[in-house]
C-alpha positions as CSV (number, residue, x, y, z in Angstrom):
1,M,129.5,18.0,79.1
2,L,126.8,17.8,81.5
3,I,127.5,15.1,84.3
4,F,124.7,13.2,86.0
5,C,125.3,11.6,89.3
6,L,123.5,8.0,89.8
7,I,121.2,8.1,92.6
8,Y,122.5,5.1,94.3
9,L,126.0,6.4,94.4
10,V,125.5,10.0,95.1
11,V,122.8,12.5,96.3
12,A,121.8,14.9,93.3
13,Q,122.9,18.1,95.8
14,E,126.2,16.6,95.7
15,C,126.7,16.4,91.9
16,S,129.9,18.8,90.7
17,S,128.4,19.5,87.6
18,Q,127.8,21.8,84.7
19,D,124.6,23.4,85.5
20,D,122.0,22.7,82.7
21,Q,120.4,25.8,82.8
22,G,123.5,27.9,82.3
23,P,127.3,28.4,82.9
24,Y,129.1,26.3,85.9
25,K,128.6,28.4,88.7
26,G,130.6,25.6,91.4
27,K,129.7,22.7,93.6
28,Y,125.9,22.9,94.4
29,I,125.2,23.0,98.0
30,G,121.3,23.3,97.5
31,K,118.3,25.6,97.2
32,L,117.3,28.3,100.3
33,N,114.7,27.0,102.4
34,S,112.0,30.0,102.0
35,Y,110.0,30.7,105.9
36,H,109.7,34.7,105.9
37,H,110.3,37.9,103.6
38,Q,110.3,36.5,100.4
39,V,113.8,34.5,100.8
40,S,114.6,31.9,97.6
41,G,117.6,31.4,95.8
42,E,120.5,28.6,94.8
43,V,123.3,28.0,96.6
44,Y,126.8,27.2,95.9
45,A,130.4,26.8,97.1
46,V,132.6,28.3,94.7
47,D,135.8,27.1,96.7
48,E,136.4,26.2,100.5
49,W,136.1,30.3,101.4
50,T,133.7,31.4,98.9
51,L,129.5,30.7,98.1
52,L,127.5,32.1,95.6
53,L,124.0,32.9,95.6
54,S,121.9,32.4,92.2
55,D,119.1,34.2,91.4
56,F,118.6,35.3,95.2
57,N,115.7,37.2,96.5
58,Y,114.9,39.0,99.8
59,D,112.1,42.0,100.1
60,G,114.9,43.7,102.0
61,T,112.5,45.0,105.3
62,G,113.7,42.5,108.1
63,D,114.8,45.1,111.0
64,D,118.3,43.7,111.9
65,T,119.2,40.8,109.7
66,F,122.4,39.3,108.4
67,F,123.8,36.8,105.9
68,W,124.9,34.1,108.9
69,A,126.5,30.9,108.9
70,G,127.5,28.6,112.2
71,D,128.2,24.8,112.6
72,S,125.4,24.3,114.9
73,G,122.6,21.8,114.5
74,R,120.5,24.8,112.9
75,P,120.4,28.2,112.2
76,G,120.3,30.2,115.8
77,P,121.9,33.1,117.8
78,L,125.4,30.7,117.7
79,G,126.8,31.8,114.1
80,F,128.5,34.3,112.8
81,I,128.2,37.3,110.0
82,V,129.0,36.2,106.6
83,P,129.9,39.8,104.7
84,D,127.8,40.5,102.0
85,Q,129.0,40.8,98.5
86,Y,130.8,44.2,98.4
87,G,132.6,42.5,102.1
88,K,130.5,44.8,104.4
89,T,128.6,43.5,107.6
90,N,125.5,45.8,107.0
91,I,122.2,44.9,107.7
92,L,120.8,43.6,104.4
93,E,119.3,45.3,101.8
94,R,116.1,44.1,98.9
95,Y,117.3,41.7,96.7
96,N,116.0,40.7,93.4
97,N,116.4,37.6,91.1
98,E,120.8,38.5,92.0
99,E,124.2,36.5,91.8
100,L,126.5,37.3,94.5
101,R,129.5,35.4,95.7
102,L,130.4,36.3,99.3
103,R,133.7,35.3,100.7
104,L,133.8,33.5,104.8
105,P,135.2,35.8,107.3
106,D,139.2,34.6,108.1
107,G,139.1,31.5,109.3
108,K,136.2,30.0,108.3
109,R,135.5,27.0,105.7
110,V,132.5,26.2,103.7
111,S,133.4,22.6,104.5
112,R,133.5,23.1,108.2
113,I,129.8,25.1,108.5
114,T,126.5,23.4,108.5
115,W,124.2,25.8,107.5
116,F,124.1,28.9,106.0
117,A,121.3,31.5,106.3
118,V,119.5,34.5,106.3
119,Y,119.1,35.3,110.1
120,D,117.4,38.2,111.4
121,L,119.1,38.6,115.4
122,A,116.3,41.1,116.5
123,S,113.9,38.2,116.2
124,Q,116.2,35.4,116.1
125,N,114.5,33.9,113.1
126,A,116.2,32.2,110.1
127,F,114.1,34.1,107.1
128,G,115.8,31.7,104.7
129,D,118.5,28.8,105.3
130,V,120.2,25.7,103.6
131,Y,122.3,22.9,105.0
132,V,125.7,22.0,104.0
133,P,125.7,18.2,103.4
134,E,128.5,16.0,105.9
135,D,131.7,15.7,104.4
136,F,131.4,18.5,101.9
137,D,134.0,18.5,99.6
138,A,134.5,22.3,98.4
139,P,135.9,23.0,95.1
140,A,139.9,23.5,94.8
141,P,142.6,23.5,92.1
142,R,143.1,19.7,91.2
143,R,145.8,18.2,90.0
144,L,146.2,15.3,86.6
145,T,149.0,13.3,85.4
146,P,152.0,15.2,83.9
147,L,151.8,15.7,80.1
148,T,153.0,11.9,78.7
149,P,154.6,11.9,75.4
150,A,153.4,9.5,72.7
151,A,155.5,6.7,72.1
152,G,158.3,7.4,69.9
153,Q,158.4,11.6,70.7
154,A,162.6,12.1,70.1
155,A,162.0,16.0,70.5
156,P,162.4,16.7,74.5
157,L,159.0,17.1,76.0
158,S,158.2,17.2,79.6
159,S,156.4,18.9,82.4
160,K,155.2,18.5,86.0
161,P,151.2,17.6,86.3
162,V,149.0,19.7,85.0
163,Q,146.9,21.4,87.3
164,F,143.5,22.8,87.1
165,L,142.9,26.1,88.7
166,D,139.3,26.6,87.8
167,A,137.3,25.7,85.4
168,T,138.9,27.1,82.5
169,T,142.4,28.2,83.4
170,F,145.2,25.5,84.1
171,V,148.9,25.2,84.2
172,I,151.7,23.0,82.8
173,P,154.3,23.3,85.5
174,E,157.9,23.1,84.5
175,F,156.9,22.6,80.9
176,R,159.7,21.5,78.1
177,F,159.8,21.9,74.9
178,D,162.3,22.3,71.8
179,S,160.1,24.0,68.6
180,S,161.8,23.4,65.2
181,G,159.3,25.5,63.8
182,E,156.7,22.9,63.5
183,E,153.0,23.4,63.0
184,V,152.7,22.7,66.9
185,Y,149.9,24.2,69.4
186,F,148.4,24.0,72.6
187,W,145.4,21.7,71.8
188,T,142.0,20.3,72.9
189,G,139.0,18.6,72.4
190,V,136.4,15.8,73.1
191,G,137.0,11.9,72.3
192,P,138.9,9.1,73.8
193,Q,142.0,10.5,72.6
194,P,143.9,13.4,70.8
195,S,142.9,14.0,67.3
196,S,142.8,16.4,64.4
197,R,139.0,17.5,65.0
198,G,140.7,19.6,68.0
199,L,141.2,23.2,68.7
200,I,143.9,25.3,69.6
201,I,144.1,26.9,73.1
202,P,146.0,30.0,73.0
203,D,149.4,30.4,74.3
204,E,150.4,32.1,77.4
205,D,150.1,35.2,75.5
206,G,147.4,34.8,73.9
207,Y,148.7,33.5,70.3
208,L,147.3,31.2,68.3
209,E,150.6,30.5,66.4
210,P,153.0,27.4,66.6
211,L,154.7,26.9,69.7
212,R,158.0,28.3,70.5
213,S,160.7,26.4,72.9
214,Y,159.8,26.2,76.5
215,A,162.8,25.4,79.1
216,G,161.2,24.7,82.1
217,E,158.4,27.3,82.5
218,D,155.4,27.0,84.2
219,V,152.7,28.0,81.4
220,R,149.3,29.4,82.4
221,L,146.5,28.8,79.9
222,S,143.0,29.3,79.3
223,L,140.5,27.1,77.4
224,P,139.2,29.0,74.5
225,G,135.6,30.1,73.7
226,G,134.2,29.7,77.3
227,R,134.9,26.3,76.7
228,T,135.4,24.5,80.3
229,V,137.1,21.5,82.2
230,F,133.2,19.7,81.4
231,D,133.8,20.4,77.9
232,V,137.0,18.9,76.9
233,D,138.3,15.4,77.4
234,W,141.8,15.9,76.7
235,L,144.7,18.3,76.5
236,A,147.7,17.9,74.3
237,V,150.7,19.3,72.2
238,Y,149.4,18.6,69.0
239,D,151.1,18.9,65.7
240,V,148.7,19.4,63.2
241,T,151.3,18.9,60.1
242,R,151.7,15.4,61.1
243,G,147.9,14.9,62.6
244,A,149.6,13.2,65.9
245,A,149.7,14.1,69.3
246,L,153.5,14.7,70.9
247,A,152.3,14.7,74.3
248,S,148.9,14.2,76.0
249,V,146.9,14.2,79.4
250,L,143.4,13.0,79.7
251,V,141.1,15.7,81.8
252,P,138.9,13.6,84.3
253,D,135.0,14.1,84.3
254,Q,133.6,15.3,87.2
255,L,136.4,17.3,88.4
256,N,135.8,19.1,91.5
257,V,137.3,22.9,90.8
258,P,136.1,26.4,91.3
259,P,134.4,28.5,88.4
260,A,135.9,30.6,86.9
261,D,135.4,34.3,87.3
262,T,135.1,35.1,83.8
263,H,132.1,36.0,81.5
264,L,131.8,35.8,77.6
265,H,131.0,38.9,75.9
266,D,127.7,38.6,73.8
267,H,129.7,39.9,70.1
268,R,129.0,37.6,67.6
269,S,130.3,38.8,64.1
270,A,127.1,39.1,61.4
271,L,129.7,38.8,58.1
272,P,130.1,35.7,57.3
273,H,134.0,35.3,57.5
274,C,135.4,35.7,60.6
275,K,139.6,34.7,61.8
276,Q,140.6,34.4,65.2
277,L,143.8,36.6,64.9
278,H,144.7,36.7,68.7
279,R,142.6,35.6,71.9
280,D,141.9,39.1,72.2
281,L,141.2,39.9,68.4
282,Q,139.3,39.0,65.5
283,V,138.6,40.1,62.1
284,S,135.2,39.1,59.9
285,W,134.7,40.6,56.4
286,E,132.2,40.2,53.4
287,V,132.7,40.3,49.7
288,F,130.4,42.0,48.1
289,G,130.6,42.9,44.3
290,N,133.8,45.2,43.9
291,Q,134.2,45.9,47.7
292,V,135.1,44.2,51.0
293,T,133.5,44.8,54.2
294,F,135.8,44.4,57.0
295,Q,135.0,44.0,60.8
296,L,137.7,44.2,63.5
297,A,136.5,43.7,67.0
298,G,139.1,43.4,69.7
299,M,139.6,43.5,73.9
300,V,141.4,46.4,73.2
301,A,142.2,49.9,75.6
302,E,139.8,52.8,75.2
303,D,143.1,54.5,73.9
304,E,144.5,51.6,71.5
305,Y,144.3,51.0,67.7
306,M,143.7,47.7,65.9
307,A,145.2,47.7,62.5
308,W,144.3,45.3,59.7
309,G,145.6,45.5,56.1
310,V,147.2,43.8,53.0
311,S,150.7,42.7,53.8
312,G,153.3,44.7,51.9
313,S,154.8,41.3,50.3
314,S,152.6,38.6,48.2
315,S,154.9,36.0,49.6
316,R,154.4,36.4,53.7
317,S,153.0,38.9,56.3
318,Q,155.3,42.1,56.3
319,M,154.5,45.1,57.6
320,L,156.9,47.1,55.5
321,G,155.2,48.4,52.1
322,A,151.8,47.1,53.4
323,D,148.4,49.1,53.0
324,V,146.3,49.0,56.2
325,A,143.3,50.7,58.3
326,V,144.2,51.8,61.6
327,T,140.6,51.5,63.2
328,S,140.0,52.8,66.8
329,F,136.5,54.8,68.4
330,D,137.0,58.2,69.8
331,P,134.8,58.2,72.7
332,A,135.5,61.9,73.1
333,L,133.2,62.2,69.9
334,Q,131.5,58.7,69.8
335,R,132.6,57.6,66.7
336,G,135.1,55.0,64.9
337,L,137.6,55.7,62.7
338,A,139.4,53.5,59.8
339,T,142.2,56.0,58.6
340,D,143.8,54.6,55.8
341,Y,147.7,54.2,56.2
342,N,150.5,53.7,53.9
343,I,153.9,51.9,55.6
344,T,157.1,52.9,54.0
345,A,159.6,52.5,56.8
346,L,158.9,51.0,60.1
347,T,159.0,54.3,61.8
348,P,156.9,57.0,63.0
349,C,155.7,59.3,59.9
350,V,158.4,62.0,59.8
351,M,159.8,63.8,56.9
352,V,163.0,62.9,55.3
353,L,164.8,64.9,52.8
354,G,161.5,66.3,51.3
355,A,159.2,63.1,51.4
356,W,157.1,61.7,54.6
357,R,158.1,58.1,55.3
358,G,156.9,55.4,58.0
359,V,153.7,54.7,59.4
360,C,151.6,57.8,57.6
361,R,147.9,58.4,56.8
362,D,147.1,58.1,52.8
363,E,146.2,61.7,53.4
364,R,149.9,63.3,55.0
365,V,151.4,61.8,51.3
366,A,149.0,63.3,48.9
367,G,146.9,60.0,48.8
368,Q,143.3,60.0,49.7
369,D,141.5,57.9,52.5
370,N,139.9,55.2,50.8
371,N,137.9,53.4,53.6
372,Q,134.0,54.0,54.7
373,V,133.2,53.3,58.5
374,F,129.9,52.1,58.9
375,T,129.4,51.0,62.1
376,A,131.8,51.3,65.3
377,G,131.3,51.2,69.1
378,R,132.8,50.2,72.5
379,A,130.9,47.8,75.2
380,A,132.2,45.9,77.9
381,G,136.2,46.4,77.4
382,L,135.2,45.5,73.5
383,T,136.0,47.7,70.8
384,T,134.4,47.2,67.0
385,V,134.8,48.8,63.8
386,T,133.6,48.1,60.6
387,Y,134.4,49.8,57.1
388,R,134.1,49.1,53.4
389,R,136.9,49.3,50.9
390,Q,137.8,48.7,47.3
391,L,139.1,45.4,46.3
392,A,140.9,46.9,43.9
393,P,143.5,50.0,45.0
394,A,142.1,53.2,44.3
395,E,145.4,54.8,43.9
396,D,148.8,53.9,42.9
397,M,149.9,54.1,46.8
398,D,147.2,51.3,47.8
399,R,147.3,47.5,47.3
400,A,144.9,44.8,46.1
401,W,142.6,42.1,47.9
402,P,142.7,39.6,45.5
403,T,139.4,37.2,45.9
404,E,140.8,34.4,43.1
405,R,143.7,33.5,45.2
406,D,145.3,33.3,49.1
407,V,146.2,36.9,50.4
408,F,149.1,37.4,52.6
409,A,148.1,40.0,56.0
410,V,148.9,42.0,58.5
411,W,147.5,43.7,61.9
412,A,148.7,45.0,65.1
413,V,147.6,46.6,68.3
414,G,149.1,49.1,69.9
415,G,148.8,52.9,71.3
416,L,147.5,56.1,69.8
417,D,149.5,59.1,70.4
418,A,148.2,62.4,71.7
419,A,147.3,62.9,67.6
420,R,145.6,59.9,67.5
421,D,148.4,58.4,65.3
422,P,149.4,54.9,66.2
423,A,152.4,54.3,68.3
424,Y,154.3,51.2,68.8
425,H,152.0,47.6,68.7
426,R,152.1,45.4,71.6
427,L,150.6,42.4,69.3
428,F,151.4,41.6,66.3
429,P,151.7,38.1,64.2
430,R,154.9,36.0,64.8
431,R,153.9,34.0,62.0
432,D,152.3,34.5,58.0
433,V,148.9,35.4,58.2
434,R,147.2,33.4,55.3
435,L,143.6,33.6,54.0
436,R,141.2,33.3,51.1
437,L,138.8,36.5,50.9
438,A,136.5,34.4,48.8
439,A,136.4,31.0,50.2
440,D,133.3,29.0,49.7
441,P,132.0,27.8,52.3
442,P,132.7,30.9,54.4
443,T,135.4,30.0,57.0
444,D,135.0,31.2,60.6
445,D,137.0,29.9,63.4
446,C,136.0,33.0,65.6
447,V,135.3,32.0,69.5
448,P,133.6,34.4,71.7
449,F,135.6,36.7,73.7
450,A,135.9,36.1,77.7
451,M,135.9,39.2,79.9
């Protein structure tokens, strides 16, 4: 949501807004005045102690040149060195359209300096500078109101004032909620009040499942899919079944908060259906003829697996009896795996009375691996594996993926052992996962991954 400043209220430089040319970078201070050595760029305040230089250029040929700041009337020798993006106070080298964060020395604040410069001590010349407006209010965490229960809300639900720590992250302090298993979620959206047109905010553990009970806990959450405080009008605890907010808080416009120190991963699935299973995991798919293509994408460690498959029960999500693909990317071989597993017991695969039992590869129990890997990769912490299998079971131990009705599925994320078999999972569904493979139109609730 772009915030426009009226000229007769504030000068344009003082707008705290989402940049219409890209993501929110902080409160705008101004453009560097360029005098020498091709200095240029724009300067933002990230918070009271940090500056951000965007599209910064400097040819690197000054003799004794530093980032320099002070509180005098204009740039001069009465100032102090601002360490570079690495925290070093070395003579500046060349920069070419770079973005860098600069933290002021201890005891210095953005609101107490009057200028920032690229300054050469040898010649006592500013190669470029920008002036900080008077009474500049740097971005800082901001408190809203507590969650306000809806009229007639009977269940205990309360909190202290909600606080945005940055443009994406907020805390609900001392949150109390008595869950009875309803379809209740943290929820956000646009408009004058909470509505069904909002979207789920992952809980503090990244799950997109109905809320548990909370007993006065400080709950730290992040807006999903790269959304910021400028993109939403309210936060709520929302009952999807009733289509009503149990409690909510309005988010003011022009909230002067620091930018989030996160970026969005550029991964987007090309398959038509996509389901966000967890903040850090999504599955996408396409049915073609008698086969289905799945892609698993997850922000997981290099030595972790992503498992996905048909539930062992036709009426709920159940690991026991499930037919799953355990996917991973092998960095040594630079190839992806989507190994076919059968779950006959909730234990590692072991020999019991002459038969293999547990989470076993199909090949180990006299079956076949019926998954065909197409593509796989790992970039910027994201593992992706795309594989294909038949909808109908290829052998007795396999389970079918039906297309004419809803199907229950299972998933998990966990570590791989030395043999690259799945060890204990750290993430798994706490509620049923239900989907229809051939839904028309295609279903897609996936959001970009944040890094």
